[in-house]
C-alpha positions as a Markdown table, in Angstrom:
| # | Residue | x | y | z |
|---|---|---|---|---|
| 1 | Unk | -239.6 | 70.0 | -96.1 |
| 2 | Unk | -239.3 | 72.7 | -93.5 |
| 3 | Unk | -235.5 | 72.7 | -93.7 |
| 4 | Unk | -235.7 | 73.1 | -97.5 |
| 5 | Unk | -238.0 | 76.0 | -97.2 |
| 6 | Unk | -235.8 | 77.8 | -94.6 |
| 7 | Unk | -232.7 | 77.1 | -96.6 |
| 8 | Unk | -234.3 | 78.8 | -99.6 |
| 9 | Unk | -235.3 | 81.8 | -97.5 |
| 10 | Unk | -231.8 | 82.0 | -96.1 |
| 11 | Unk | -230.3 | 81.9 | -99.6 |
| 12 | Unk | -232.6 | 84.8 | -100.7 |
| 13 | Unk | -231.5 | 86.8 | -97.7 |
| 14 | Unk | -227.8 | 86.1 | -98.3 |
| 15 | Unk | -228.3 | 87.3 | -101.9 |
| 16 | Unk | -229.7 | 90.6 | -100.7 |
| 17 | Unk | -233.3 | 89.8 | -101.6 |
| 18 | Unk | -234.5 | 90.8 | -98.1 |
| 19 | Unk | -238.1 | 91.7 | -98.8 |
| 20 | Unk | -238.8 | 88.5 | -100.6 |
| 21 | Unk | -237.1 | 86.4 | -97.9 |
| 22 | Unk | -239.1 | 88.3 | -95.2 |
| 23 | Unk | -242.4 | 87.7 | -97.0 |
| 24 | Unk | -241.8 | 84.0 | -97.3 |
| 25 | Unk | -240.5 | 83.7 | -93.7 |
| 26 | Unk | -243.6 | 85.4 | -92.2 |
| 27 | Unk | -245.8 | 83.1 | -94.2 |
| 28 | Unk | -243.8 | 80.1 | -93.0 |
| 29 | Unk | -244.2 | 81.2 | -89.3 |
| 30 | Unk | -247.9 | 81.4 | -89.7 |
| 31 | Unk | -248.0 | 77.6 | -90.1 |
| 32 | Unk | -245.0 | 76.9 | -87.8 |
| 33 | Unk | -245.0 | 79.7 | -85.2 |
| 34 | Unk | -242.6 | 77.9 | -82.8 |
| 35 | Unk | -239.9 | 76.9 | -85.3 |
| 36 | Unk | -236.7 | 78.0 | -83.6 |
| 37 | Unk | -234.6 | 78.3 | -86.8 |
| 38 | Unk | -237.3 | 80.5 | -88.4 |
| 39 | Unk | -237.6 | 82.8 | -85.4 |
| 40 | Unk | -233.8 | 83.3 | -85.4 |
| 41 | Unk | -233.9 | 84.0 | -89.1 |
| 42 | Unk | -236.7 | 86.5 | -88.6 |
| 43 | Unk | -234.6 | 88.3 | -85.9 |
| 44 | Unk | -231.5 | 88.4 | -88.2 |
| 45 | Unk | -233.6 | 89.9 | -91.0 |
| 46 | Unk | -235.2 | 92.5 | -88.8 |
| 47 | Unk | -231.8 | 93.4 | -87.3 |
| 48 | Unk | -230.4 | 93.9 | -90.8 |
| 49 | Unk | -233.2 | 96.3 | -91.6 |
| 50 | Unk | -232.4 | 98.4 | -88.5 |
| 51 | Unk | -235.6 | 97.2 | -86.8 |
| 52 | Unk | -234.1 | 96.5 | -83.3 |
| 53 | Unk | -237.6 | 96.2 | -81.7 |
| 54 | Unk | -238.7 | 93.7 | -84.3 |
| 55 | Unk | -235.5 | 91.7 | -83.9 |
| 56 | Unk | -235.9 | 91.8 | -80.1 |
| 57 | Unk | -239.4 | 90.3 | -80.3 |
| 58 | Unk | -238.3 | 87.6 | -82.7 |
| 59 | Unk | -235.4 | 86.5 | -80.4 |
| 60 | Unk | -237.6 | 86.6 | -77.3 |
| 61 | Unk | -240.1 | 84.3 | -79.1 |
| 62 | Unk | -237.2 | 82.0 | -79.9 |
| 63 | Unk | -236.1 | 81.9 | -76.3 |
| 64 | Unk | -239.6 | 81.0 | -75.2 |
| 65 | Unk | -239.2 | 77.9 | -77.4 |
| 66 | Unk | -235.7 | 77.1 | -76.1 |
| 67 | Unk | -234.4 | 79.2 | -73.2 |
| 68 | Unk | -231.1 | 77.4 | -73.3 |
| 69 | Unk | -230.0 | 78.6 | -76.8 |
| 70 | Unk | -227.0 | 80.8 | -76.0 |
| 71 | Unk | -226.6 | 82.0 | -79.6 |
| 72 | Unk | -230.2 | 83.3 | -79.6 |
| 73 | Unk | -229.6 | 85.1 | -76.3 |
| 74 | Unk | -226.5 | 86.6 | -77.7 |
| 75 | Unk | -228.4 | 87.9 | -80.7 |
| 76 | Unk | -231.0 | 89.3 | -78.3 |
| 77 | Unk | -228.2 | 91.2 | -76.5 |
| 78 | Unk | -227.1 | 92.8 | -79.7 |
| 79 | Unk | -230.7 | 93.8 | -80.6 |
| 80 | Unk | -231.0 | 95.4 | -77.1 |
| 81 | Unk | -227.8 | 97.3 | -77.5 |
| 82 | Unk | -228.8 | 98.7 | -80.9 |
| 83 | Unk | -231.9 | 100.1 | -79.1 |
| 84 | Unk | -229.7 | 101.4 | -76.2 |
| 85 | Unk | -231.7 | 99.2 | -73.8 |
| 86 | Unk | -228.7 | 98.9 | -71.6 |
| 87 | Unk | -230.4 | 97.5 | -68.4 |
| 88 | Unk | -232.1 | 94.7 | -70.4 |
| 89 | Unk | -228.9 | 93.9 | -72.3 |
| 90 | Unk | -227.0 | 93.7 | -69.0 |
| 91 | Unk | -229.6 | 91.2 | -67.6 |
| 92 | Unk | -229.3 | 89.0 | -70.7 |
| 93 | Unk | -225.5 | 89.2 | -70.6 |
| 94 | Unk | -225.4 | 88.1 | -67.0 |
| 95 | Unk | -227.5 | 85.0 | -67.9 |
| 96 | Unk | -225.0 | 84.2 | -70.7 |
| 97 | Unk | -222.0 | 84.7 | -68.3 |
| 98 | Unk | -223.7 | 82.5 | -65.7 |
| 99 | Unk | -223.1 | 79.5 | -68.0 |
| 100 | Unk | -219.9 | 80.6 | -69.7 |
| 101 | Unk | -217.4 | 82.5 | -67.6 |
| 102 | Unk | -214.5 | 82.1 | -70.0 |
| 103 | Unk | -215.8 | 84.0 | -73.1 |
| 104 | Unk | -213.8 | 87.2 | -73.2 |
| 105 | Unk | -216.1 | 88.8 | -75.8 |
| 106 | Unk | -219.0 | 88.6 | -73.3 |
| 107 | Unk | -217.0 | 90.4 | -70.6 |
| 108 | Unk | -216.0 | 93.1 | -73.2 |
| 109 | Unk | -219.6 | 93.6 | -74.2 |
| 110 | Unk | -220.7 | 93.8 | -70.6 |
| 111 | Unk | -218.0 | 96.5 | -70.0 |
| 112 | Unk | -219.5 | 98.4 | -72.9 |
| 113 | Unk | -223.0 | 98.1 | -71.4 |
| 114 | Unk | -221.7 | 99.3 | -68.0 |
| 115 | Unk | -220.0 | 102.3 | -69.5 |
| 116 | Unk | -223.2 | 103.2 | -71.3 |
| 117 | Unk | -225.0 | 103.0 | -67.9 |
| 118 | Unk | -222.4 | 105.4 | -66.5 |
| 119 | Unk | -220.7 | 102.8 | -64.3 |
| 120 | Unk | -217.1 | 103.3 | -65.4 |
| 121 | Unk | -215.7 | 101.4 | -62.4 |
| 122 | Unk | -217.8 | 98.4 | -63.3 |
| 123 | Unk | -216.7 | 98.6 | -66.9 |
| 124 | Unk | -213.1 | 98.6 | -65.8 |
| 125 | Unk | -213.7 | 95.6 | -63.6 |
| 126 | Unk | -215.2 | 93.6 | -66.6 |
| 127 | Unk | -212.4 | 94.7 | -68.9 |
| 128 | Unk | -209.9 | 93.3 | -66.4 |
| 129 | Unk | -211.8 | 90.0 | -66.5 |
| 130 | Unk | -211.7 | 90.1 | -70.3 |
| 131 | Unk | -207.9 | 90.7 | -70.3 |
| 132 | Unk | -207.4 | 88.0 | -67.7 |
| 133 | Unk | -208.9 | 85.5 | -70.1 |
| 134 | Unk | -207.3 | 86.9 | -73.3 |
| 135 | Unk | -204.4 | 89.2 | -72.4 |
| 136 | Unk | -203.1 | 89.7 | -75.9 |
| 137 | Unk | -205.3 | 92.7 | -76.7 |
| 138 | Unk | -203.1 | 95.9 | -76.6 |
| 139 | Unk | -205.9 | 98.1 | -77.9 |
| 140 | Unk | -208.3 | 96.9 | -75.3 |
| 141 | Unk | -205.7 | 97.4 | -72.6 |
| 142 | Unk | -205.2 | 101.0 | -73.7 |
| 143 | Unk | -209.0 | 101.5 | -73.6 |
| 144 | Unk | -209.1 | 100.0 | -70.1 |
| 145 | Unk | -206.3 | 102.2 | -68.8 |
| 146 | Unk | -208.0 | 105.3 | -70.2 |
| 147 | Unk | -211.3 | 104.3 | -68.7 |
| 148 | Unk | -209.7 | 103.6 | -65.3 |
| 149 | Unk | -208.3 | 107.2 | -65.2 |
| 150 | Unk | -211.8 | 108.5 | -66.0 |
| 151 | Unk | -213.3 | 106.3 | -63.4 |
| 152 | Unk | -211.2 | 107.9 | -60.7 |
| 153 | Unk | -213.2 | 111.1 | -61.3 |
| 154 | Unk | -216.6 | 109.4 | -61.5 |
| 155 | Unk | -219.2 | 108.3 | -58.8 |
| 156 | Unk | -218.5 | 104.9 | -57.4 |
| 157 | Unk | -221.8 | 103.5 | -58.4 |
| 158 | Unk | -224.1 | 104.2 | -61.3 |
| 159 | Unk | -227.3 | 106.2 | -60.4 |
| 160 | Unk | -229.5 | 103.4 | -61.9 |
| 161 | Unk | -228.3 | 100.9 | -59.3 |
| 162 | Unk | -227.2 | 103.0 | -56.3 |
| 163 | Unk | -230.2 | 102.0 | -54.2 |
| 164 | Unk | -230.2 | 98.3 | -55.1 |
| 165 | Unk | -228.3 | 95.7 | -53.1 |
| 166 | Unk | -225.7 | 93.9 | -55.2 |
| 167 | Unk | -225.4 | 90.1 | -54.8 |
| 168 | Unk | -223.1 | 87.5 | -56.5 |
| 169 | Unk | -224.9 | 84.2 | -56.8 |
| 170 | Unk | -222.5 | 81.2 | -57.1 |
| 171 | Unk | -223.8 | 77.7 | -58.1 |
| 172 | Unk | -222.3 | 74.6 | -59.4 |
| 173 | Unk | -223.3 | 73.6 | -62.9 |
| 174 | Unk | -226.3 | 71.3 | -63.1 |
| 175 | Unk | -227.7 | 72.6 | -59.7 |
| 176 | Unk | -228.8 | 76.1 | -60.9 |
| 177 | Unk | -232.4 | 75.5 | -62.0 |
| 178 | Unk | -234.0 | 76.8 | -58.8 |
| 179 | Unk | -231.5 | 79.7 | -58.4 |
| 180 | Unk | -231.9 | 81.0 | -61.9 |
| 181 | Unk | -235.7 | 81.4 | -61.5 |
| 182 | Unk | -235.2 | 83.2 | -58.2 |
| 183 | Unk | -232.5 | 85.4 | -59.7 |
| 184 | Unk | -234.9 | 86.5 | -62.5 |
| 185 | Unk | -237.4 | 87.6 | -59.9 |
| 186 | Unk | -234.8 | 89.3 | -57.6 |
| 187 | Unk | -233.5 | 91.4 | -60.5 |
| 188 | Unk | -236.6 | 93.6 | -60.2 |
| 189 | Unk | -235.3 | 94.9 | -56.9 |
| 190 | Unk | -231.6 | 93.9 | -56.7 |
| 191 | Unk | -228.5 | 93.7 | -58.9 |
| 192 | Unk | -227.8 | 90.0 | -59.3 |
| 193 | Unk | -224.5 | 88.7 | -60.7 |
| 194 | Unk | -224.4 | 85.0 | -61.6 |
| 195 | Unk | -221.5 | 82.6 | -61.7 |
| 196 | Unk | -222.2 | 78.9 | -62.6 |
| 197 | Unk | -219.3 | 76.5 | -63.0 |
| 198 | Unk | -217.7 | 73.2 | -62.1 |
| 199 | Unk | -214.1 | 74.3 | -61.6 |
| 200 | Unk | -213.6 | 75.8 | -58.2 |
| 201 | Unk | -211.2 | 78.3 | -59.7 |
| 202 | Unk | -214.1 | 79.8 | -61.7 |
| 203 | Unk | -215.6 | 81.2 | -58.5 |
| 204 | Unk | -212.6 | 82.8 | -56.9 |
| 205 | Unk | -212.3 | 85.8 | -59.1 |
| 206 | Unk | -216.0 | 86.8 | -59.0 |
| 207 | Unk | -216.0 | 86.3 | -55.2 |
| 208 | Unk | -212.9 | 88.4 | -54.6 |
| 209 | Unk | -214.6 | 91.4 | -56.4 |
| 210 | Unk | -218.0 | 91.0 | -54.6 |
| 211 | Unk | -219.2 | 92.3 | -51.3 |
| 212 | Unk | -222.3 | 90.0 | -50.8 |
| 213 | Unk | -221.9 | 86.4 | -51.9 |
| 214 | Unk | -224.8 | 83.9 | -52.2 |
| 215 | Unk | -223.7 | 80.3 | -52.2 |
| 216 | Unk | -226.5 | 78.2 | -53.7 |
| 217 | Unk | -226.6 | 74.6 | -52.2 |
| 218 | Unk | -224.4 | 73.4 | -49.3 |
| 219 | Unk | -222.3 | 71.5 | -51.8 |
| 220 | Unk | -218.6 | 71.0 | -52.6 |
| 221 | Unk | -218.3 | 74.6 | -53.7 |
| 222 | Unk | -219.8 | 76.0 | -50.5 |
| 223 | Unk | -217.5 | 73.8 | -48.4 |
| 224 | Unk | -214.4 | 74.9 | -50.2 |
| 225 | Unk | -215.3 | 78.6 | -50.3 |
| 226 | Unk | -216.2 | 78.9 | -46.6 |
| 227 | Unk | -213.1 | 77.0 | -45.6 |
| 228 | Unk | -210.7 | 79.1 | -47.7 |
| 229 | Unk | -208.5 | 81.1 | -45.4 |
| 230 | Unk | -209.0 | 84.5 | -47.0 |
| 231 | Unk | -211.5 | 84.4 | -49.8 |
| 232 | Unk | -214.5 | 85.6 | -47.8 |
| 233 | Unk | -212.7 | 88.2 | -45.6 |
| 234 | Unk | -214.9 | 91.3 | -45.1 |
| 235 | Unk | -217.8 | 89.8 | -47.2 |
| 236 | Unk | -221.5 | 89.2 | -46.4 |
| 237 | Unk | -222.1 | 85.5 | -47.0 |
| 238 | Unk | -225.5 | 83.7 | -47.6 |
| 239 | Unk | -225.8 | 79.9 | -48.0 |
| 240 | Unk | -229.0 | 78.3 | -49.2 |
| 241 | Unk | -229.5 | 74.7 | -48.3 |
| 242 | Unk | -232.0 | 72.3 | -50.0 |
| 243 | Unk | -232.2 | 68.6 | -49.0 |
| 244 | Unk | -229.4 | 66.4 | -50.5 |
| 245 | Unk | -226.7 | 68.3 | -48.7 |
| 246 | Unk | -228.4 | 67.6 | -45.3 |
| 247 | Unk | -229.0 | 63.9 | -46.2 |
| 248 | Unk | -225.5 | 63.2 | -47.3 |
| 249 | Unk | -223.9 | 65.3 | -44.6 |
| 250 | Unk | -222.1 | 67.8 | -46.9 |
| 251 | Unk | -223.9 | 70.7 | -45.2 |
| 252 | Unk | -222.2 | 69.9 | -42.0 |
| 253 | Unk | -218.8 | 70.5 | -43.5 |
| 254 | Unk | -219.5 | 74.2 | -44.2 |
| 255 | Unk | -217.6 | 76.6 | -42.0 |
| 256 | Unk | -220.6 | 78.6 | -40.6 |
| 257 | Unk | -218.2 | 80.9 | -38.8 |
| 258 | Unk | -217.8 | 82.6 | -42.2 |
| 259 | Unk | -221.6 | 82.7 | -43.0 |
| 260 | Unk | -223.9 | 85.5 | -42.1 |
| 261 | Unk | -227.2 | 84.0 | -43.2 |
| 262 | Unk | -228.3 | 80.4 | -43.7 |
| 263 | Unk | -231.5 | 79.8 | -45.7 |
| 264 | Unk | -233.3 | 76.4 | -45.6 |
| 265 | Unk | -236.0 | 75.7 | -48.2 |
| 266 | Unk | -238.3 | 74.1 | -45.6 |
| 267 | Unk | -238.9 | 73.9 | -41.9 |
| 268 | Unk | -238.4 | 70.2 | -41.9 |
| 269 | Unk | -235.0 | 70.5 | -43.5 |
| 270 | Unk | -233.9 | 73.0 | -40.8 |
| 271 | Unk | -235.1 | 70.7 | -38.1 |
| 272 | Unk | -233.4 | 67.7 | -39.6 |
| 273 | Unk | -230.1 | 69.5 | -40.0 |
| 274 | Unk | -230.3 | 70.7 | -36.3 |
| 275 | Unk | -231.1 | 67.1 | -35.1 |
| 276 | Unk | -228.3 | 65.5 | -37.1 |
| 277 | Unk | -225.7 | 68.3 | -36.6 |
| 278 | Unk | -226.5 | 70.2 | -33.4 |
| 279 | Unk | -224.9 | 73.5 | -32.4 |
| 280 | Unk | -223.3 | 74.2 | -35.8 |
| 281 | Unk | -224.4 | 77.8 | -36.1 |
| 282 | Unk | -222.6 | 80.6 | -34.3 |
| 283 | Unk | -224.8 | 83.0 | -32.3 |
| 284 | Unk | -224.3 | 85.7 | -34.9 |
| 285 | Unk | -225.5 | 83.6 | -37.8 |
| 286 | Unk | -229.1 | 84.2 | -38.8 |
| 287 | Unk | -231.1 | 81.1 | -39.8 |
| 288 | Unk | -234.1 | 81.5 | -42.1 |
| 289 | Unk | -236.7 | 79.3 | -43.9 |
| 290 | Unk | -237.7 | 80.5 | -47.3 |
| 291 | Unk | -239.3 | 78.0 | -49.6 |
| 292 | Unk | -238.6 | 77.7 | -53.3 |
| 293 | Unk | -240.9 | 79.9 | -55.3 |
| 294 | Unk | -243.2 | 79.0 | -58.2 |
| 295 | Unk | -243.2 | 81.2 | -61.3 |
| 296 | Unk | -247.0 | 81.3 | -61.4 |
| 297 | Unk | -247.2 | 82.8 | -64.9 |
| 298 | Unk | -245.5 | 79.8 | -66.4 |
| 299 | Unk | -248.2 | 77.5 | -65.0 |
| 300 | Unk | -251.4 | 79.3 | -65.8 |
| 301 | Unk | -254.6 | 77.9 | -64.3 |
| 302 | Unk | -256.3 | 75.5 | -66.8 |
| 303 | Unk | -258.1 | 72.7 | -65.0 |
| 304 | Unk | -258.5 | 69.5 | -66.9 |
| 305 | Unk | -262.1 | 68.9 | -65.9 |
| 306 | Unk | -263.7 | 66.0 | -63.9 |
| 307 | Unk | -261.7 | 63.1 | -65.5 |
| 308 | Unk | -259.5 | 60.6 | -63.9 |
| 309 | Unk | -256.2 | 61.3 | -65.7 |
| 310 | Unk | -253.4 | 61.0 | -63.2 |
| 311 | Unk | -250.1 | 62.7 | -64.0 |
| 312 | Unk | -246.7 | 61.8 | -62.6 |
| 313 | Unk | -243.7 | 64.0 | -63.3 |
| 314 | Unk | -240.1 | 63.3 | -62.6 |
| 315 | Unk | -237.1 | 61.0 | -63.1 |
| 316 | Unk | -238.1 | 57.5 | -62.1 |
| 317 | Unk | -235.4 | 56.8 | -59.5 |
| 318 | Unk | -235.3 | 55.9 | -55.9 |
| 319 | Unk | -236.1 | 59.5 | -54.9 |
| 320 | Unk | -239.5 | 59.3 | -56.6 |
| 321 | Unk | -240.2 | 55.6 | -55.9 |
| 322 | Unk | -241.8 | 54.6 | -59.3 |
| 323 | Unk | -242.6 | 51.1 | -58.1 |
| 324 | Unk | -244.9 | 52.6 | -55.4 |
| 325 | Unk | -246.4 | 54.7 | -58.3 |
| 326 | Unk | -247.4 | 51.7 | -60.3 |
| 327 | Unk | -248.6 | 49.8 | -57.2 |
| 328 | Unk | -250.8 | 52.8 | -56.2 |
| 329 | Unk | -252.2 | 53.1 | -59.7 |
| 330 | Unk | -253.0 | 49.4 | -59.8 |
| 331 | Unk | -254.9 | 49.8 | -56.6 |
| 332 | Unk | -256.9 | 52.7 | -57.9 |
| 333 | Unk | -257.6 | 51.0 | -61.3 |
| 334 | Unk | -258.9 | 47.9 | -59.6 |
| 335 | Unk | -261.6 | 50.0 | -57.9 |
| 336 | Unk | -262.1 | 52.7 | -60.6 |
| 337 | Unk | -261.6 | 51.3 | -64.2 |
| 338 | Unk | -261.8 | 54.7 | -65.7 |
| 339 | Unk | -258.5 | 56.0 | -64.2 |
| 340 | Unk | -255.4 | 56.5 | -66.5 |
| 341 | Unk | -251.8 | 57.0 | -65.6 |
| 342 | Unk | -249.7 | 59.5 | -67.6 |
| 343 | Unk | -245.9 | 59.6 | -66.8 |
| 344 | Unk | -243.5 | 62.4 | -67.8 |
| 345 | Unk | -240.0 | 61.1 | -67.2 |
| 346 | Unk | -238.0 | 58.0 | -67.8 |
| 347 | Unk | -236.4 | 55.3 | -65.6 |
| 348 | Unk | -233.0 | 56.5 | -64.2 |
| 349 | Unk | -231.9 | 53.0 | -63.0 |
| 350 | Unk | -231.7 | 49.7 | -64.9 |
| 351 | Unk | -233.6 | 48.0 | -62.1 |
| 352 | Unk | -236.7 | 50.1 | -63.0 |
| 353 | Unk | -236.2 | 49.5 | -66.7 |
| 354 | Unk | -236.7 | 45.8 | -65.9 |
| 355 | Unk | -239.1 | 45.9 | -62.9 |
| 356 | Unk | -241.7 | 48.3 | -64.1 |
| 357 | Unk | -242.6 | 46.8 | -67.5 |
| 358 | Unk | -242.7 | 43.4 | -65.7 |
| 359 | Unk | -245.1 | 44.7 | -63.1 |
| 360 | Unk | -247.3 | 46.4 | -65.8 |
| 361 | Unk | -247.4 | 43.2 | -67.9 |
| 362 | Unk | -248.2 | 40.9 | -64.9 |
| 363 | Unk | -251.0 | 43.1 | -63.8 |
| 364 | Unk | -252.3 | 43.9 | -67.3 |
| 365 | Unk | -252.0 | 47.6 | -66.9 |
| 366 | Unk | -250.6 | 48.5 | -70.3 |
| 367 | Unk | -253.8 | 49.8 | -71.8 |
| 368 | Unk | -254.3 | 52.3 | -68.9 |
| 369 | Unk | -250.7 | 53.5 | -68.6 |
| 370 | Unk | -248.9 | 56.1 | -70.8 |
| 371 | Unk | -245.2 | 56.8 | -70.6 |
| 372 | Unk | -243.9 | 59.9 | -72.5 |
| 373 | Unk | -240.2 | 60.0 | -71.6 |
| 374 | Unk | -238.7 | 63.4 | -71.0 |
| 375 | Unk | -241.2 | 66.2 | -71.6 |
| 376 | Unk | -239.8 | 69.6 | -72.5 |
| 377 | Unk | -243.0 | 71.6 | -72.2 |
| 378 | Unk | -244.4 | 70.4 | -68.9 |
| 379 | Unk | -247.1 | 73.1 | -68.5 |
| 380 | Unk | -248.6 | 72.2 | -71.9 |
| 381 | Unk | -248.4 | 68.5 | -71.1 |
| 382 | Unk | -250.3 | 69.0 | -67.9 |
| 383 | Unk | -253.2 | 70.9 | -69.5 |
| 384 | Unk | -255.5 | 67.9 | -69.9 |
| 385 | Unk | -254.6 | 66.0 | -66.7 |
| 386 | Unk | -256.7 | 66.0 | -63.6 |
| 387 | Unk | -254.4 | 64.8 | -60.7 |
| 388 | Unk | -250.8 | 65.0 | -59.8 |
| 389 | Unk | -249.4 | 61.9 | -58.0 |
| 390 | Unk | -246.5 | 61.9 | -55.6 |
| 391 | Unk | -245.0 | 58.7 | -54.2 |
| 392 | Unk | -241.7 | 60.1 | -53.1 |
| 393 | Unk | -240.4 | 58.7 | -49.8 |
| 394 | Unk | -238.8 | 62.1 | -49.2 |
| 395 | Unk | -238.9 | 65.6 | -50.7 |
| 396 | Unk | -237.6 | 68.9 | -49.5 |
| 397 | Unk | -240.7 | 70.7 | -51.0 |
| 398 | Unk | -242.0 | 69.2 | -54.2 |
| 399 | Unk | -241.8 | 72.1 | -56.6 |
| 400 | Unk | -243.2 | 70.1 | -59.5 |
| 401 | Unk | -246.3 | 69.3 | -57.4 |
| 402 | Unk | -246.9 | 72.9 | -56.7 |
| 403 | Unk | -246.5 | 73.9 | -60.3 |
| 404 | Unk | -249.0 | 71.2 | -61.3 |
| 405 | Unk | -251.4 | 72.3 | -58.6 |
| 406 | Unk | -251.3 | 75.9 | -59.8 |
| 407 | Unk | -252.1 | 74.6 | -63.2 |
| 408 | Unk | -255.3 | 73.1 | -61.7 |
| 409 | Unk | -254.4 | 69.5 | -61.0 |
| 410 | Unk | -255.6 | 68.0 | -57.7 |
| 411 | Unk | -252.9 | 66.6 | -55.4 |
| 412 | Unk | -252.4 | 63.0 | -54.5 |
| 413 | Unk | -249.3 | 63.5 | -52.3 |
| 414 | Unk | -247.8 | 60.7 | -50.2 |
| 415 | Unk | -247.2 | 62.0 | -46.6 |
| 416 | Unk | -243.4 | 62.1 | -46.8 |
| 417 | Unk | -241.5 | 63.3 | -43.7 |
| 418 | Unk | -242.1 | 67.0 | -43.4 |
| 419 | Unk | -245.0 | 67.2 | -45.8 |
| 420 | Unk | -247.3 | 68.5 | -43.1 |
| 421 | Unk | -245.1 | 71.6 | -43.0 |
| 422 | Unk | -245.8 | 72.3 | -46.7 |
| 423 | Unk | -249.3 | 71.1 | -47.5 |
| 424 | Unk | -252.7 | 70.9 | -45.7 |
| 425 | Unk | -252.7 | 67.6 | -43.8 |
| 426 | Unk | -256.0 | 66.5 | -45.4 |
| 427 | Unk | -254.4 | 66.7 | -48.8 |
| 428 | Unk | -251.9 | 63.9 | -48.0 |
| 429 | Unk | -252.2 | 60.1 | -47.9 |
| 430 | Unk | -250.6 | 57.6 | -45.7 |
| 431 | Unk | -251.9 | 54.4 | -47.2 |
| 432 | Unk | -253.7 | 53.3 | -50.3 |
| 433 | Unk | -257.2 | 53.5 | -48.8 |
| 434 | Unk | -256.5 | 57.2 | -48.0 |
| 435 | Unk | -255.1 | 57.7 | -51.5 |
| 436 | Unk | -258.5 | 56.5 | -52.9 |
| 437 | Unk | -260.4 | 58.7 | -50.5 |
| 438 | Unk | -258.3 | 61.7 | -51.5 |
| 439 | Unk | -258.9 | 61.1 | -55.2 |
| 440 | Unk | -262.7 | 61.0 | -54.6 |
| 441 | Unk | -263.0 | 63.9 | -52.0 |
| 442 | Unk | -259.9 | 66.0 | -52.3 |
| 443 | Unk | -259.6 | 69.8 | -52.9 |
| 444 | Unk | -261.0 | 71.5 | -55.9 |
| 445 | Unk | -258.7 | 72.9 | -58.7 |
| 446 | Unk | -259.5 | 76.4 | -57.5 |
| 447 | Unk | -258.5 | 75.6 | -54.0 |
| 448 | Unk | -255.2 | 74.2 | -55.2 |
| 449 | Unk | -254.4 | 77.2 | -57.3 |
| 450 | Unk | -255.3 | 79.7 | -54.5 |
| 451 | Unk | -253.2 | 77.7 | -52.0 |
| 452 | Unk | -250.1 | 77.8 | -54.2 |
| 453 | Unk | -250.5 | 81.5 | -55.1 |
| 454 | Unk | -250.9 | 82.4 | -51.4 |
| 455 | Unk | -248.0 | 80.4 | -50.0 |
| 456 | Unk | -245.5 | 79.7 | -52.7 |
| 457 | Unk | -245.4 | 82.4 | -55.4 |
| 458 | Unk | -241.9 | 83.4 | -56.6 |
| 459 | Unk | -242.8 | 87.0 | -55.8 |
| 460 | Unk | -243.4 | 86.2 | -52.2 |
| 461 | Unk | -240.2 | 84.2 | -51.8 |
| 462 | Unk | -238.1 | 86.9 | -53.6 |
| 463 | Unk | -239.6 | 89.5 | -51.2 |
| 464 | Unk | -238.5 | 87.3 | -48.2 |
| 465 | Unk | -235.0 | 87.0 | -49.8 |
| 466 | Unk | -234.9 | 90.8 | -50.1 |
| 467 | Unk | -235.7 | 91.0 | -46.4 |
| 468 | Unk | -232.7 | 88.9 | -45.6 |
| 469 | Unk | -230.6 | 91.4 | -47.6 |
| 470 | Unk | -232.0 | 94.6 | -46.3 |
| 471 | Unk | -233.5 | 94.0 | -42.8 |
| 472 | Unk | -232.6 | 92.4 | -39.5 |
| 473 | Unk | -235.6 | 90.1 | -39.6 |
| 474 | Unk | -235.3 | 86.3 | -39.3 |
| 475 | Unk | -237.6 | 84.8 | -41.9 |
| 476 | Unk | -239.1 | 81.6 | -40.7 |
| 477 | Unk | -242.2 | 80.3 | -42.7 |
| 478 | Unk | -244.9 | 78.8 | -40.5 |
| 479 | Unk | -246.8 | 75.7 | -41.7 |
| 480 | Unk | -249.8 | 76.5 | -43.9 |
| 481 | Unk | -252.6 | 77.7 | -41.6 |
| 482 | Unk | -255.2 | 75.1 | -42.7 |
| 483 | Unk | -257.7 | 73.5 | -40.4 |
| 484 | Unk | -257.8 | 69.7 | -40.9 |
| 485 | Unk | -261.1 | 68.0 | -40.1 |
| 486 | Unk | -260.7 | 64.9 | -38.1 |
């Protein structure tokens, strides 16, 4: 029914009956305010009316529904350009280019934006990239050559960005979630260029034209780039290491002689690396610990109350130990019949597809357990939950736990190796008896929210990253200063 209504509205718009289409569309959005297609249609109609601000708001609302829609973000760029909001347009274009380096039209549009910002040298650089992808554009080449002659007479850097450090963030596709959130925060104080890809060749051209390079994860890309004979000559290089690169040994294959700064996401990961691979860092290399940050505004405080609804979020694979999850829940249910288990995520291994339903059936847990599969809007899903359960045998930090805690859920965190560097020790459990005690006498939702805001806000972590870029400090986070009662 919704599709039929929208198709009728789109037909009216295509026939030039814009006012009638807009009236029907606005009425439609009153009942379905999060309909992605309708929001995109609203943006298109506003754009056709010359209402750039109205189009911008519609496309922003659409991106709140689905941040990964590149067509919507492209429409937003055009709406921003119409309003001459060049800095905002540049930010959105960089997000598009992060996931599609081979679209010559995006590079050409970014060149237009840079020219409008007064940065002719940057515009020429992006036109070169456009022509590299699609060289059969004689008119564009003529424009590029003319602009290059003008650039020789212009300042080297545009006034709007002259005081900001410029950083190229490089990340392999599929590993960019943490980096993108940090980039968004860093863009308030730095110029962040983003390159995300799987083909190693995709990183070479951006790196050659950069002065400061941030290699996200100590993965195959970081190994190849740091061992390339000339690619990093004369460049400032930052490598950020999480956990899997230390566990599988990949981080040891990086050539740290080409690296200025190494950032670990936890103290324990730094210690584990140095135990497994001693004496890998040259004396000149600075080593920092900067935790992943939490976008606090995306997980607003909304405690569920005094219920016993236990949430579990994440892929059910060996990293999260879902069998311990159901064993722990069975233990709690036996003592507290009012507890419920709510799981966002799905088994990621055939063994768990078989073993978990079998365990639930044998222990008659079906009535108290709820499995939702993949949940897109996790903050909304968490709103009526009371606890967040972690049964992971190992985590580098547990970003999902922190997000839930800031939402107001009380933690039930297994004391995995290094957890004491991240959380108050009396918020952790070592055995099932301690799990029960923590459920009954753990921290309040307000204490959880305040702890996350103080120690793990994205603003704090971005500020520490900026210190790496702009000062001589070594940023090592101390464990949370919490007194544990014995």
